[in-house]
N, CA and C of each residue as an Amber inpcrd file, in Angstrom:
protein
   741
   0.4220000 -22.5270000  13.3100000  -0.7530000 -21.8030000  13.5770000
  -1.7880000 -22.5070000  14.4600000  -1.7730000 -23.7650000  14.3470000
  -2.6630000 -24.6230000  15.1070000  -2.2460000 -24.5880000  16.6240000
  -0.9510000 -24.4650000  16.9130000  -0.5440000 -24.3050000  18.4320000
  -0.9430000 -22.8920000  18.8370000  -0.8020000 -21.9800000  17.8040000
  -1.1860000 -20.6290000  18.0880000  -2.7030000 -20.5260000  18.8490000
  -3.5860000 -21.0970000  17.9510000  -4.9190000 -21.1260000  18.1480000
  -5.2120000 -21.8400000  19.5120000  -4.6200000 -23.0640000  19.5390000
  -4.7390000 -23.7190000  20.7480000  -4.4900000 -22.9660000  22.0480000
  -3.1260000 -22.2460000  21.8430000  -2.8700000 -21.5140000  23.0580000
  -3.8390000 -20.1040000  23.1910000  -4.2220000 -19.6410000  22.2320000
  -5.3390000 -18.6290000  22.5340000  -6.5590000 -19.0710000  23.2210000
  -7.1380000 -20.3080000  22.8050000  -8.1090000 -20.8470000  23.4220000
  -7.8090000 -21.0960000  25.0250000  -6.9040000 -21.7060000  25.1790000
  -6.2270000 -22.0760000  26.4740000  -6.2150000 -20.5120000  27.3910000
  -5.5730000 -19.5780000  26.8570000  -5.6370000 -18.3810000  27.5190000
  -7.0250000 -17.6130000  27.5540000  -7.8880000 -17.8190000  26.7510000
  -9.2950000 -17.4970000  26.8820000 -10.0910000 -18.0910000  27.9150000
  -9.8240000 -19.4610000  27.9530000 -10.6130000 -20.1660000  29.1450000
  -9.7910000 -19.9300000  30.4690000  -8.7030000 -19.7600000  30.6810000
  -7.9350000 -19.2940000  31.7820000  -8.6640000 -17.9880000  32.3610000
  -8.6920000 -16.9280000  31.4220000  -9.1290000 -15.7370000  31.9390000
 -10.6350000 -15.7070000  32.2000000 -11.1980000 -16.5240000  31.3980000
 -12.8800000 -16.7870000  32.0150000 -12.8900000 -17.4010000  33.2110000
 -12.1170000 -18.2730000  33.6630000 -12.0950000 -19.0720000  34.9360000
 -11.7660000 -18.1640000  36.0740000 -10.8290000 -17.1380000  35.8990000
 -10.1350000 -16.1780000  36.6850000 -11.3800000 -15.0760000  37.0360000
 -12.1360000 -14.8070000  35.9450000 -13.2860000 -13.8710000  36.0450000
 -14.2100000 -14.4120000  37.0680000 -14.5020000 -15.6480000  36.7650000
 -15.5670000 -16.2350000  37.4190000 -15.2740000 -16.5130000  38.9040000
 -14.1690000 -16.9080000  39.1190000 -13.4350000 -16.9960000  40.4860000
 -13.6190000 -15.6920000  41.4660000 -13.1390000 -14.6310000  40.5640000
 -13.1330000 -13.2410000  41.2190000 -14.7770000 -12.8380000  41.5570000
 -15.5630000 -12.9940000  40.6200000 -17.0170000 -12.7100000  40.8930000
 -17.4560000 -13.5590000  42.1420000 -17.1270000 -14.8140000  42.1790000
 -17.5200000 -15.7340000  43.3160000 -17.1120000 -15.2080000  44.6000000
 -15.7490000 -14.9140000  44.6380000 -15.1870000 -14.3080000  45.7880000
 -16.0170000 -13.0590000  46.3320000 -16.4110000 -12.2050000  45.3240000
 -17.1050000 -10.9710000  45.4530000 -18.5030000 -11.4170000  46.1490000
 -19.1310000 -12.1670000  45.5630000 -20.5630000 -12.8790000  46.0660000
 -20.4840000 -13.3990000  47.5810000 -19.2400000 -14.1170000  47.6010000
 -19.2190000 -14.4380000  49.1610000 -18.8610000 -13.4840000  50.2450000
 -18.3820000 -12.3670000  49.7280000 -18.2620000 -11.0040000  50.5970000
 -19.3310000 -10.3040000  50.6650000 -20.1980000 -10.1690000  49.5540000
 -21.4750000  -9.3560000  49.5400000 -22.7370000 -10.0990000  50.0080000
 -22.7920000 -11.2900000  49.5020000 -23.9630000 -12.2880000  49.7530000
 -25.0650000 -11.6590000  48.7580000 -24.8220000 -11.0450000  47.9190000
 -25.8030000 -10.4570000  46.8860000 -25.3790000 -10.5330000  45.6670000
 -26.3730000 -10.7010000  44.6220000 -25.7490000 -10.4970000  43.0850000
 -26.1570000  -9.2680000  42.3810000 -26.7810000  -8.2900000  43.1520000
 -27.1680000  -7.0940000  42.7220000 -26.0130000  -6.0650000  42.4150000
 -25.0210000  -5.9530000  43.5480000 -23.8410000  -5.2230000  43.1830000
 -23.0630000  -5.6750000  42.1970000 -22.7300000  -6.9940000  42.2900000
 -22.0820000  -7.6730000  41.1410000 -22.4430000  -7.3670000  39.8180000
 -23.9490000  -7.4410000  39.8230000 -24.3970000  -7.3230000  38.2170000
 -24.3470000  -5.8420000  37.9920000 -24.4970000  -4.8750000  38.9500000
 -24.2960000  -3.2550000  38.5930000 -22.9490000  -3.0960000  38.2500000
 -21.8340000  -3.6710000  38.9270000 -20.3980000  -3.4240000  38.5130000
 -20.4520000  -3.9690000  37.3210000 -20.7720000  -5.3030000  37.0570000
 -20.6310000  -5.8140000  35.5900000 -21.1670000  -5.0410000  34.4350000
 -22.4590000  -4.5210000  34.5210000 -23.1130000  -3.6370000  33.6130000
 -22.2360000  -2.3000000  33.3610000 -21.6670000  -1.7990000  34.6510000
 -20.8720000  -0.4960000  34.5480000 -19.7200000  -0.8590000  33.6250000
 -18.9650000  -1.9840000  33.8430000 -17.7730000  -2.2080000  33.3010000
 -18.0990000  -2.5210000  31.7250000 -19.0550000  -3.2290000  31.4490000
 -19.6310000  -3.6440000  29.9820000 -19.8410000  -2.2120000  29.3410000
 -20.5870000  -1.2090000  29.9550000 -20.8810000  -0.0610000  29.2210000
 -19.7720000   0.7830000  28.9210000 -18.5440000   0.6420000  29.6760000
 -17.4830000   1.1650000  29.4020000 -16.4710000   0.4650000  28.4200000
 -16.7900000  -0.6600000  28.3090000 -15.8690000  -1.5750000  27.3610000
 -15.5300000  -1.1560000  25.9380000 -16.5360000  -0.6540000  25.3250000
 -16.1340000  -0.1560000  23.9030000 -15.4460000   1.1750000  23.8610000
 -15.4020000   1.9970000  25.1700000 -14.6140000   3.0580000  25.1800000
 -13.1610000   2.6620000  25.5020000 -13.1460000   1.5990000  26.3580000
 -11.8390000   1.2450000  26.7030000 -11.0800000   0.4600000  25.4870000
 -11.8040000  -0.2180000  24.6320000 -11.4310000  -0.9820000  23.4920000
 -10.9990000   0.0920000  22.4530000 -11.6630000   1.1300000  22.4990000
 -11.3580000   2.3820000  21.5080000 -10.0510000   2.8370000  21.7500000
  -9.8770000   3.2630000  22.9560000  -8.6590000   3.9620000  23.5620000
  -7.3710000   3.0740000  23.2440000  -7.6370000   1.7100000  23.7430000
  -6.4680000   0.8290000  23.6130000  -6.0440000   0.5400000  22.1410000
  -6.9810000   0.4030000  21.3000000  -6.8410000   0.3390000  19.7970000
  -6.0740000   1.4150000  19.3380000  -6.4360000   2.6590000  19.7490000
  -5.7490000   3.8610000  18.8910000  -4.4740000   3.8530000  19.5890000
  -4.0500000   3.5780000  20.8460000  -2.7630000   3.6230000  21.3070000
  -1.9680000   2.7470000  20.7880000  -2.4880000   1.4480000  20.6130000
  -1.6380000   0.2900000  19.9600000  -1.4570000   0.4310000  18.3300000
  -2.4600000   1.0220000  17.7780000  -2.1960000   1.5230000  16.4050000
  -1.0940000   2.4300000  16.2220000  -1.1720000   3.4370000  17.2540000
  -0.0630000   4.5680000  17.1500000   1.2500000   3.9700000  17.3550000
   1.5850000   2.9760000  18.0970000   2.5290000   2.4530000  18.5530000
   3.2080000   1.3350000  17.3460000   2.3050000   0.7680000  16.6700000
   2.7690000  -0.1110000  15.6740000   3.0840000   0.7200000  14.4840000
   2.3410000   1.9940000  14.1910000   2.6200000   2.9280000  13.0220000
   4.0880000   3.6300000  13.3590000   4.2570000   3.8610000  14.5950000
   5.5660000   4.4980000  14.7020000   6.6320000   3.3360000  14.6960000
   6.5940000   2.2260000  15.2510000   7.3880000   1.0880000  14.9060000
   7.6520000   0.7380000  13.3890000   6.6300000   0.8420000  12.5330000
   6.5590000   0.6140000  11.2620000   7.4200000   1.6450000  10.4620000
   7.0590000   2.9780000  11.0060000   7.8720000   4.1070000  10.3280000
   9.3820000   3.9640000  10.6960000   9.7840000   3.6230000  11.9470000
  11.2660000   3.4700000  12.0900000  11.8390000   2.4930000  11.3790000
  11.1150000   1.3770000  11.2700000  11.5790000   0.1650000  10.4290000
  11.8180000   0.5300000   9.1450000  10.9580000   1.2380000   8.4810000
  10.9920000   1.6600000   6.8100000  12.1930000   2.6540000   7.0180000
  12.4950000   3.6150000   7.9800000  13.5570000   4.3290000   7.8170000
  14.6610000   3.8860000   7.9800000  14.8530000   2.6490000   8.9150000
  15.9670000   1.9440000   8.9780000  16.6280000   1.3450000   7.6560000
  15.5980000   0.6640000   7.0660000  15.8440000   0.0530000   5.8740000
  16.1150000   1.1410000   4.7580000  15.6080000   2.1340000   4.7560000
  15.8900000   3.1380000   3.9570000  17.2340000   3.9760000   3.9200000
  17.6220000   3.9950000   5.1370000  19.0240000   4.5080000   5.5710000
  20.0240000   3.2660000   4.9790000  19.7500000   2.0550000   5.1090000
  20.5780000   0.8640000   4.7080000  20.7550000   1.1510000   3.0670000
  19.6850000   1.4530000   2.3620000  19.7370000   1.5840000   0.9790000
  20.6490000   2.5790000   0.6880000  20.2870000   3.9630000   1.3660000
  21.0950000   5.1080000   1.0890000  22.6120000   4.7420000   1.2820000
  22.9100000   4.0010000   2.5210000  24.3780000   3.7390000   2.6850000
  24.9690000   2.8830000   1.5730000  24.3280000   1.9670000   1.2240000
  24.7180000   1.1530000  -0.0790000  24.9890000   2.1070000  -1.3690000
  23.9690000   2.9530000  -1.4170000  24.1810000   3.9810000  -2.6090000
  25.5370000   4.6830000  -2.4800000  25.6580000   5.3730000  -1.4230000
  26.9230000   6.0410000  -1.1590000  28.2430000   4.9740000  -1.3450000
  28.2420000   3.8560000  -0.8590000  29.3170000   2.8950000  -0.9090000
  29.7970000   2.6790000  -2.2950000  28.4920000   2.5510000  -3.0650000
  28.7010000   1.9470000  -4.5600000  28.9950000   3.2120000  -5.4800000
  28.3150000   4.2900000  -5.2530000  28.0900000   5.2510000  -6.0090000
  28.4740000   6.6590000  -5.7010000  27.6730000   6.9830000  -4.7380000
  27.5390000   8.3420000  -4.2030000  28.8770000   9.0370000  -3.8620000
  29.5830000   8.3710000  -3.1550000  31.0120000   8.8190000  -2.6080000
  32.1820000   9.0900000  -3.8660000  32.0490000   8.1220000  -4.6450000
  33.2350000   8.4640000  -5.9270000  32.4000000   9.3400000  -6.8270000
  30.9900000   9.5170000  -7.0060000  30.5080000  10.5070000  -7.7610000
  30.7700000  11.9500000  -7.1010000  30.5440000  12.0540000  -6.0000000
  30.8910000  13.4220000  -5.1780000  32.3090000  13.7900000  -5.7150000
  33.3800000  12.9650000  -5.5170000  34.6850000  13.2150000  -5.9280000
  34.7320000  13.8480000  -7.4390000  34.0230000  12.9830000  -8.3130000
  33.9250000  13.4430000  -9.7000000  33.2050000  14.6110000  -9.7880000
  32.1330000  14.8670000  -9.2220000  31.3150000  16.2020000  -9.3520000
  32.3190000  17.2790000  -8.7000000  33.0980000  17.2050000  -7.7470000
  33.6780000  18.1110000  -7.2810000  34.8730000  18.7150000  -8.1290000
  35.3070000  17.8460000  -9.0690000  36.2330000  18.3710000 -10.0590000
  35.6930000  19.3050000 -11.0350000  34.4520000  19.4580000 -11.1040000
  33.7180000  20.2580000 -12.0020000  33.3180000  21.6840000 -11.6110000
  33.4690000  21.8030000 -10.0660000  33.1510000  23.0530000  -9.6120000
  34.1320000  23.9520000  -9.5960000  33.8020000  25.3330000 -10.0630000
  34.8080000  26.2140000 -10.3780000  35.5820000  26.7520000  -9.5020000
  35.1690000  26.7810000  -8.1040000  36.2100000  26.8760000  -7.0690000
  35.6440000  26.1940000  -5.8310000  35.9790000  24.9730000  -5.4890000
  35.5170000  24.1450000  -4.5650000  35.9300000  24.5060000  -3.0560000
  36.8120000  25.4840000  -2.9640000  37.6110000  25.6560000  -1.7550000
  36.5240000  25.9570000  -0.6400000  35.6820000  26.8950000  -0.7180000
  34.6300000  27.0790000   0.3760000  33.8050000  26.0030000   0.7060000
  33.4020000  25.2740000  -0.2680000  32.6800000  23.9370000  -0.3620000
  33.2700000  23.0440000   0.4780000  34.4540000  22.7020000   0.2900000
  35.3000000  21.7510000   1.0150000  35.3760000  22.1860000   2.4320000
  35.6680000  23.4860000   2.8330000  35.9570000  23.7980000   3.9780000
  34.5800000  23.7840000   4.8430000  33.3530000  24.0750000   4.3340000
  32.2230000  24.0370000   5.0210000  31.9420000  22.4550000   5.1240000
  32.2240000  21.6170000   4.3930000  31.8920000  20.3230000   4.5160000
  33.1400000  19.4060000   4.9500000  33.7960000  19.8270000   5.6500000
  35.1300000  19.0100000   6.2160000  34.5010000  18.5860000   7.4630000
  33.7790000  17.3630000   7.4430000  33.0800000  16.9460000   8.4780000
  34.3760000  16.3840000   9.4850000  34.3600000  16.4190000  10.7850000
  35.2300000  15.9140000  11.7720000  34.3230000  15.1180000  12.6790000
  35.1860000  14.4640000  13.6480000  34.5620000  13.6090000  14.6040000
  33.7100000  14.4230000  15.8190000  34.1430000  15.7680000  15.8020000
  33.4540000  16.5640000  16.9370000  32.3670000  17.1550000  16.2600000
  31.9560000  17.0230000  15.0950000  30.6170000  17.3870000  14.6680000
  29.2550000  17.1040000  15.1710000  28.5060000  18.0730000  15.6520000
  27.1260000  17.6590000  16.2410000  26.0090000  18.3070000  15.5110000
  24.9120000  18.1940000  16.0660000  23.6400000  18.7360000  15.3940000
  24.0080000  20.1030000  14.7900000  24.4520000  21.0210000  15.4720000
  24.6740000  22.3450000  15.2080000  25.4220000  22.5990000  13.8160000
  26.5510000  21.7790000  13.8300000  27.3920000  21.8160000  12.6050000
  26.7880000  21.3060000  11.4110000  26.0350000  20.2640000  11.5940000
  25.3520000  19.5030000  10.3450000  24.0400000  20.4620000   9.9130000
  23.5020000  21.1630000  10.9370000  22.4820000  22.1040000  10.4460000
  23.1640000  23.3350000   9.7630000  24.1600000  23.5980000  10.3570000
  24.8590000  24.8880000   9.5180000  25.4110000  24.4100000   8.1250000
  25.7210000  23.2940000   7.9610000  26.1560000  22.5460000   6.6530000
  25.0180000  22.6560000   5.8780000  23.9210000  22.0850000   6.2910000
  22.7220000  22.1110000   5.4450000  22.2470000  23.5130000   4.9510000
  22.3120000  24.4710000   5.8780000  21.8420000  25.7670000   5.6590000
  22.8180000  26.3990000   4.5480000  23.9240000  26.0530000   4.6670000
  25.1380000  26.6240000   3.7080000  24.7910000  26.1350000   2.2930000
  24.3720000  24.6550000   2.2620000  24.1680000  24.2880000   0.9090000
  22.8760000  24.7360000   0.2670000  21.8740000  25.1270000   0.9890000
  20.7500000  25.7210000   0.5960000  21.1390000  27.0570000  -0.0160000
  22.0360000  27.7850000   0.5570000  22.1650000  29.0580000   0.1950000
  23.3200000  29.2700000  -0.8350000  24.3250000  28.2370000  -0.8590000
  25.3030000  28.4360000  -1.7670000  25.1990000  28.2230000  -2.9370000
  25.8960000  29.1910000  -4.0670000  25.7520000  29.0380000  -5.4140000
  26.7080000  28.0720000  -6.0310000  26.4150000  27.0850000  -6.5110000
  27.4800000  26.1160000  -7.0280000  27.6960000  26.4650000  -8.5170000
  29.1490000  27.0400000  -8.7330000  29.3820000  27.4020000 -10.0270000
  29.9130000  26.2240000 -10.7170000  29.4890000  25.4850000 -11.7260000
  30.0830000  24.3380000 -12.4290000  30.4670000  24.6790000 -13.7070000
  31.6990000  24.2090000 -14.1340000  32.1290000  24.4270000 -15.4220000
  32.6970000  23.1180000 -15.8430000  32.1750000  22.6750000 -16.9470000
  32.4860000  21.4590000 -17.3890000  33.8130000  21.2390000 -17.9140000
  34.4290000  22.3860000 -18.2750000  35.8040000  22.4680000 -19.0700000
  36.8570000  22.0960000 -18.0620000  36.5020000  21.9520000 -16.5840000
  37.2690000  21.8270000 -15.8520000  37.9140000  20.3160000 -15.4760000
  36.9360000  19.4520000 -15.7920000  37.1100000  18.0010000 -15.6460000
  37.0220000  17.1840000 -16.8880000  37.1080000  15.8680000 -16.6200000
  36.9260000  14.7850000 -17.6590000  35.4210000  14.3820000 -17.8970000
  34.7320000  15.0450000 -18.7510000  33.2870000  14.6040000 -18.9680000
  33.1530000  13.3290000 -19.5690000  33.7770000  12.7320000 -20.3580000
  33.8870000  11.3650000 -20.7420000  34.0180000  10.3540000 -19.6410000
  34.8160000  10.5990000 -18.7930000  35.1110000   9.8080000 -17.4730000
  33.7980000   9.8480000 -16.6580000  33.1650000  10.8300000 -16.5350000
  31.8800000  11.0950000 -15.8750000  30.8580000  10.1630000 -16.4950000
  30.7250000  10.2140000 -17.9050000  29.7140000   9.4480000 -18.6770000
  29.9840000   7.9250000 -18.3800000  31.3440000   7.6360000 -18.6240000
  31.6240000   6.2800000 -18.3450000  31.1110000   5.5800000 -16.9540000
  31.5790000   6.4930000 -15.9680000  31.3980000   6.1130000 -14.5860000
  29.6510000   5.9140000 -14.2910000  29.0290000   6.8150000 -14.7210000
  27.4070000   6.7630000 -14.6570000  26.9220000   5.4380000 -15.3760000
  27.3610000   5.3680000 -16.6740000  26.7600000   4.1160000 -17.2580000
  27.1520000   2.9350000 -16.7110000  28.2760000   2.8380000 -15.9840000
  28.6640000   1.7420000 -15.1500000  27.8630000   1.3420000 -14.1640000
  27.3390000   2.2920000 -13.7190000  26.6570000   2.2420000 -12.2700000
  25.1010000   2.2550000 -12.7940000  24.6000000   2.4210000 -13.8740000
  22.9460000   2.5250000 -14.0780000  22.2880000   1.3850000 -13.7190000
  22.9110000   0.1070000 -13.9170000  21.9390000  -1.1640000 -13.5360000
  21.9800000  -1.0810000 -11.8980000  23.0430000  -0.7240000 -11.2780000
  22.7490000  -0.6470000  -9.7450000  21.7280000   0.4500000  -9.2900000
  21.8050000   1.6060000  -9.9560000  20.8620000   2.6320000  -9.5610000
  19.4810000   2.3370000  -9.9600000  19.2210000   1.5760000 -11.0520000
  17.7900000   1.2000000 -11.4330000  17.4160000   0.1260000 -10.5570000
  18.4360000  -0.8600000  -9.9280000  17.9140000  -1.7760000  -8.9420000
  17.3060000  -0.9420000  -7.7330000  18.1170000   0.1590000  -7.2300000
  17.4970000   0.9280000  -6.2070000  16.1980000   1.5640000  -6.2400000
  15.8890000   1.8560000  -7.4780000  14.5440000   2.4490000  -7.8370000
  13.3980000   1.5520000  -7.6130000  13.8050000   0.1710000  -7.5600000
  12.7270000  -0.8280000  -7.6030000  12.5170000  -1.1700000  -6.0060000
  13.2870000  -0.6640000  -5.3210000  13.0970000  -0.6690000  -3.8200000
  11.7600000   0.1660000  -3.1790000  10.8510000  -0.3840000  -2.7320000
   9.5670000   0.1980000  -2.3330000   9.7240000   1.1780000  -1.1740000
  10.8670000   1.1550000  -0.4260000  11.0960000   1.8080000   0.5180000
  11.3820000   3.3170000   0.2260000  11.7070000   3.3170000  -0.9790000
  12.1110000   4.7080000  -1.6320000  10.9180000   5.6270000  -1.8600000
   9.7230000   5.1250000  -1.8720000   8.5050000   5.9830000  -1.7040000
   8.3540000   6.7540000  -0.5080000   9.1840000   6.4520000   0.3900000
   9.1760000   7.2190000   1.5980000  10.0590000   8.3560000   1.7000000
  10.9460000   8.6380000   0.7800000  12.0000000   9.2400000   0.6490000
  11.9530000  10.0100000  -0.6950000  11.2570000  11.1520000  -0.7380000
  11.0890000  12.0810000  -1.9560000  12.5270000  12.6030000  -2.4490000
  13.4270000  12.9840000  -1.4080000  14.4760000  13.7490000  -1.9470000
  15.5060000  12.7790000  -2.4410000  15.5680000  11.4600000  -1.9180000
  16.4550000  10.6070000  -2.4050000  16.1900000  10.1900000  -3.7520000
  14.7600000   9.9020000  -4.0000000  14.2140000   9.5720000  -5.3790000
  14.6300000  10.7720000  -6.3180000  14.4830000  12.0270000  -5.9440000
  14.7780000  13.1080000  -6.8470000  16.2760000  12.9880000  -7.1150000
  17.1090000  12.6990000  -6.2460000  18.5470000  12.6210000  -6.7650000
  18.7720000  11.2910000  -7.6090000  18.1030000  10.4230000  -7.5040000
  18.2850000   9.3340000  -8.3260000  17.9550000   9.7670000  -9.9180000
  16.6410000  10.5210000 -10.0320000  16.2040000  10.8470000 -11.1710000
  17.0930000  11.8500000 -11.6530000  17.6190000  12.7190000 -10.9720000
  18.6170000  13.8050000 -11.3430000  19.7900000  13.0400000 -12.1450000
  20.4120000  12.2550000 -11.4810000  21.4170000  11.5890000 -12.0610000
  21.1140000  10.7400000 -13.3460000  19.8800000  10.0090000 -13.4000000
  19.5930000   9.4570000 -14.4220000  19.2170000  10.2880000 -15.7180000
  18.7150000  11.6250000 -15.4010000  18.7800000  12.3380000 -16.4060000
  20.1320000  12.8550000 -16.9270000  21.0170000  13.1020000 -16.1700000
  22.1800000  13.4450000 -16.6420000  23.0510000  12.2460000 -17.4700000
  22.7880000  11.0750000 -17.0370000  23.2310000  10.1010000 -17.9690000
  22.6480000  10.0910000 -19.3170000  21.5330000  10.3250000 -19.3810000
  20.6890000  10.3120000 -20.5820000  21.2800000  11.5460000 -21.5560000
  21.2670000  12.6400000 -20.8030000  22.0530000  13.7740000 -21.6050000
  23.3660000  13.5040000 -22.2380000  24.2480000  12.9230000 -21.4310000
  25.6990000  12.6090000 -21.7170000  25.6470000  11.4560000 -23.0380000
  24.5660000  10.5560000 -22.7290000  24.5320000   9.4720000 -23.7380000
  23.8750000   9.8240000 -25.1840000  22.9490000  11.0360000 -25.0370000
  22.5780000  11.5410000 -26.2070000  23.4080000  12.2730000 -27.1640000
  24.5310000  12.6200000 -26.7970000  25.5470000  13.4450000 -27.3560000
  26.6840000  12.5290000 -28.1850000  26.7650000  12.6960000 -29.5490000
  27.6520000  11.8440000 -30.3660000  29.3060000  11.9940000 -29.6420000
  29.3760000  13.3180000 -29.2400000  30.6780000  13.3900000 -28.9920000
  30.7030000  14.6410000 -27.8840000  31.6080000  14.5340000 -26.8890000
  31.7490000  15.3040000 -25.6340000  32.8850000  16.1820000 -25.7920000
  33.7130000  16.1780000 -27.0640000  34.9930000  16.6700000 -27.0080000
  34.6930000  18.3120000 -27.5680000  33.7520000  18.4170000 -28.5120000
  33.6250000  19.8160000 -29.0470000  31.9980000  20.2360000 -28.7600000
  31.5970000  20.5560000 -27.7850000  30.4590000  21.0730000 -27.3760000
  30.1570000  22.6370000 -27.6330000  29.2260000  22.8990000 -28.1310000
  28.9250000  24.5700000 -28.3040000  28.6240000  24.9830000 -26.9390000
  29.0670000  26.2870000 -26.7000000  29.0210000  27.0720000 -25.4030000
  27.5180000  26.9380000 -24.5700000  26.3260000  26.9220000 -25.5620000
  25.1000000  26.8570000 -24.9110000  25.0470000  25.3170000 -24.4200000
  25.3380000  24.4310000 -25.1320000  25.3260000  23.1600000 -24.8620000
  26.2380000  22.8880000 -23.4810000  27.3070000  23.2800000 -23.3410000
  28.3450000  23.1880000 -22.1200000  27.3690000  23.7960000 -20.8440000
  26.9290000  24.9140000 -21.0660000  26.1600000  25.5210000 -19.9490000
  24.8630000  24.7030000 -19.6460000  24.4100000  24.0210000 -20.5510000
  23.1880000  23.1110000 -20.3290000  23.4230000  21.9620000 -19.4840000
  24.5880000  21.3310000 -20.0470000  25.2020000  20.1270000 -19.1730000
  25.5470000  20.4150000 -17.7060000  26.2570000  21.6960000 -17.7930000
  26.7330000  22.3030000 -16.4440000  25.3330000  22.3690000 -15.4720000
  24.2200000  22.9310000 -15.9060000  23.1240000  22.8760000 -15.1260000
  22.6540000  21.5380000 -14.6050000  22.5910000  20.5080000 -15.6300000
  22.3250000  19.1960000 -15.0790000  23.3090000  18.5150000 -14.0990000
  24.4340000  18.8910000 -14.2020000  25.5540000  18.4640000 -13.0980000
  25.1940000  19.1610000 -11.9330000  24.8840000  20.4290000 -11.9550000
  24.7040000  21.2550000 -10.7310000  23.4030000  20.8120000 -10.0230000
  22.4280000  20.4490000 -10.7220000  21.0250000  20.0520000 -10.1710000
  21.4560000  18.5060000  -9.3830000  22.2200000  17.6780000 -10.1010000
  22.5160000  16.5480000  -9.4460000  23.3940000  16.3170000  -8.2010000
  24.4050000  17.3290000  -8.3550000  25.4060000  17.7220000  -7.3350000
  24.5060000  18.3120000  -6.0740000  23.6150000  19.1390000  -6.2560000
  23.0150000  19.8450000  -5.1330000  22.1750000  18.7190000  -4.3520000
  21.5070000  17.9250000  -4.9550000  20.7350000  16.7680000  -4.3400000
  21.7770000  15.8810000  -3.7510000  22.9440000  15.5620000  -4.3650000
  23.8380000  14.5550000  -3.8700000  24.4160000  15.1440000  -2.4410000
  24.9290000  16.2750000  -2.2620000  25.4790000  16.9790000  -1.2320000
  24.4610000  17.0220000  -0.2110000  23.3640000  17.3580000  -0.4700000
  22.3820000  17.5180000   0.6670000  22.1330000  16.0940000   1.3410000
  22.0030000  15.0840000   0.3730000  21.6120000  13.5850000   0.9590000
  22.9800000  13.1290000   1.6020000  24.2510000  13.5850000   1.2080000
  25.3770000  13.1240000   1.9430000  25.3750000  13.4600000   3.2330000
  25.1660000  14.8750000   3.4600000  25.3360000  15.7120000   4.8490000
  24.1500000  14.8200000   5.7440000  22.8990000  14.4790000   5.2730000
  21.9640000  13.9210000   5.9620000  22.3910000  12.3460000   6.2720000
  23.0570000  11.7570000   5.4980000  23.4130000  10.5520000   5.7570000
  24.4120000  10.2690000   6.7310000  25.5640000  11.3540000   6.5360000
  26.5490000  11.3190000   7.4670000  26.2060000  11.6100000   8.9060000
  25.2370000  12.6240000   8.8650000  24.5880000  13.0260000  10.2770000
  23.8250000  11.6870000  10.9410000  23.0370000  10.9050000  10.1570000
  22.6420000   9.5630000  10.5660000  23.7220000   8.7470000  10.9900000
  24.9120000   8.6430000  10.4140000  25.7690000   7.7690000  10.9530000
  26.4130000   8.1910000  12.1530000  26.2680000   9.6610000  12.3410000
  27.0660000  10.2070000  13.5130000  26.0660000   9.7520000  14.8340000
  24.7440000   9.8620000  14.5020000  23.7540000   9.5200000  15.6450000
  23.5790000   8.0250000  16.0890000  23.6840000   7.2860000  14.8870000
  23.3830000   5.8530000  15.1590000  24.3570000   4.8490000  14.8180000
  25.4360000   5.1300000  14.1030000  26.5940000   4.2630000  13.9190000
  27.7090000   4.8310000  13.9410000  28.1750000   5.1080000  15.2410000
  29.7360000   5.8160000  15.2830000  30.9070000   5.1000000  14.6070000
  30.9120000   3.8750000  14.3440000  31.9320000   3.1830000  13.6700000
  32.0790000   3.4020000  12.2400000  30.6920000   3.3290000  11.5830000
  30.6720000   3.9140000  10.2360000  30.6410000   5.4990000  10.1500000
  30.3990000   6.2140000  10.8780000  30.7370000   7.6520000  10.9850000
  32.2030000   7.8220000  10.8270000  33.1470000   7.2000000  11.5700000
  34.4490000   7.2500000  11.7490000  35.1890000   7.1790000  10.3130000
  34.5010000   6.1050000   9.4480000  35.2580000   5.7290000   8.2520000
  34.5100000   6.8240000   7.3330000  33.5540000   7.1070000   7.4270000
  32.7740000   8.3330000   6.6280000  33.6520000   9.4800000   6.7380000
  34.1250000  10.0030000   7.7560000  34.9290000  11.1380000   8.1020000
  36.5000000  11.0240000   7.3840000  36.8990000   9.6670000   7.7150000
  38.2710000   9.3400000   7.1160000  38.3390000   9.5100000   5.4830000
  37.0140000   9.1390000   5.0450000  36.9700000   8.8050000   3.5020000
  36.1320000   9.9610000   2.8630000  36.1160000  11.1470000   3.7390000
  35.2300000  12.2720000   3.1200000  35.6780000  12.6990000   1.6580000
  34.6110000  12.6130000   0.7570000  35.0910000  12.8860000  -0.6550000
  35.3090000  14.3680000  -0.8460000  34.8170000  15.1810000   0.1450000
  34.9590000  16.5960000  -0.1330000  36.4760000  16.8750000   0.5250000
  37.4020000  15.9680000   0.9520000  38.6320000  16.2510000   1.5580000
  39.6760000  15.6880000   0.5600000  40.3760000  16.4010000  -0.4340000
  41.3620000  15.7230000  -1.1860000  42.4760000  14.9050000  -0.4110000
  42.7900000  15.1710000   0.7230000  43.7160000  14.4670000   1.4410000
  43.2000000  13.2740000   2.2780000  41.9130000  12.8180000   1.9390000
  41.0360000  11.7800000   2.8590000  41.9380000  10.5560000   2.5710000
  42.0410000   9.7280000   3.7740000  42.7620000   8.4930000   3.8640000
  42.0550000   7.6110000   4.5900000  41.9240000   6.2690000   4.3480000
  41.1360000   5.4350000   5.2350000  42.0560000   5.1570000   6.4520000
  43.6400000   5.1060000   6.1390000  44.5030000   4.7640000   7.1710000
  44.3930000   5.6930000   8.5100000  44.4590000   5.2000000   9.6290000
  44.4610000   6.2290000  10.9390000  45.9250000   6.3560000  11.2940000
  46.5580000   7.3700000  11.5320000  47.8540000   7.8670000  11.7600000
  47.7910000   8.2840000  13.0370000
């Protein structure tokens, strides 16, 4: 800090000396202080406007840089979520879908996908009716998986960067609510039809958030991290034949 203050004073003195030298040269050419004084007053009058313009521009640049930095950190958090929870959870959720054929077809992301394909996938998810039937899959396994990941997801909620991403926060809350619903039942083996439909609605809500965030996340990888996108395509949770190995 002392070195910084010393350097600032040195720069200020240097600029002052340069200014005096320039005014001195101007006086040598004009031989009068009047035009120098008029020019100085004119520049001094414009100084507040100049400071205002520069301040606004600098503030806007710093704000944009801060926004990009927060977005980068948030994408890292989302990436960790999908590595630890999201990808496996998508595979489990898909087993609860009544007929996942169309969904898997529309979300079969390939290396050739661009902005148009990702936009079409997002539009499809917004309009597609996810039909969930909890009788199709292992509900106790889903409960065990989510309970095992709850501590990790709670840690994510403590990240202040999530305040900038409402959709991802909604996803976490939907998953937490599903965990609470599953834990609140003494047994998942003999649920009445109305309760089965209620749990199906909770799964549907969480799955819809999860699918949307997954598409956005993979699109981000396509734009910024091609090597991570390559692995995401090969490990696509919507593809039952997905393999990490390259043949």
